[in-house]
N, C-alpha and C positions, 0 to 999 in steps of 0.2 A: 368577127362575122357569126353571124346569126344561122341560126339550126332553120334549114331548109326543109318542107314536111308535103310532099302532095302525096292523096287521097285517090289510087286507082278503083273508079264505079264502074260495076258492070263487065268486069275485066275488058275495059275500054283505057289499054296501054295509048297507045298513037298521042288521046286527048292529055292522059298524066303525065305524055315526054313534052308534049306542047307548053301545058303548065310550066313544068319545072325547069324549059325552057326562057318560058316570060321572065320567071319570078329570078334564075340568076342574072336575068339582063338586069331587070331591076334592080336588082345589087349592084351591081358592076362588076361581078367577077370577071364576064369575058374581057372588060375595058382592063381591069388591072391586071390578066395576063398577059393582053397583050402588048402591056409596056411593061412588060418583067423576062419579056422572048429578046427583047435586045437592050443592046446597053444606050441608053439618052443621055447627049450631051447634057451638062448644063445651060445651057445657051436655048436647045433645044427645050427644055425642063422648063423654064424659065416663058417662052414663049407662047409653048401650049398651055402653060396656068392662066396667061395676060386671058389667052385667046378664049378659053375656058369660062373666065369671068367676067370678060367681056358681053359672050353670050347668053349669060346667068344675066347680068344686067337688063341686056334689049330685053329679054324675055320678062324679066319684071316692070322693064315701064311698059312693055307692050300691054300686061297685066293689071299696069296701075298702081302698082306698090312703091307708097314712099321710099326713098333712098337716102 
């Protein structure tokens, strides 16, 4: 996990919180916490990984990357 740092400018804490949430979301922390909250069966794990791979593949094809 990498260090996240947000600077508060002109006492605008609301904006800093929004920026922090966006950085945490892009880092994938919310997703990892949600997955760790409950047990995931091995078959569900494989199915989820396959769906994620298919999604990444579709996005790559749409953007025109060679696969």
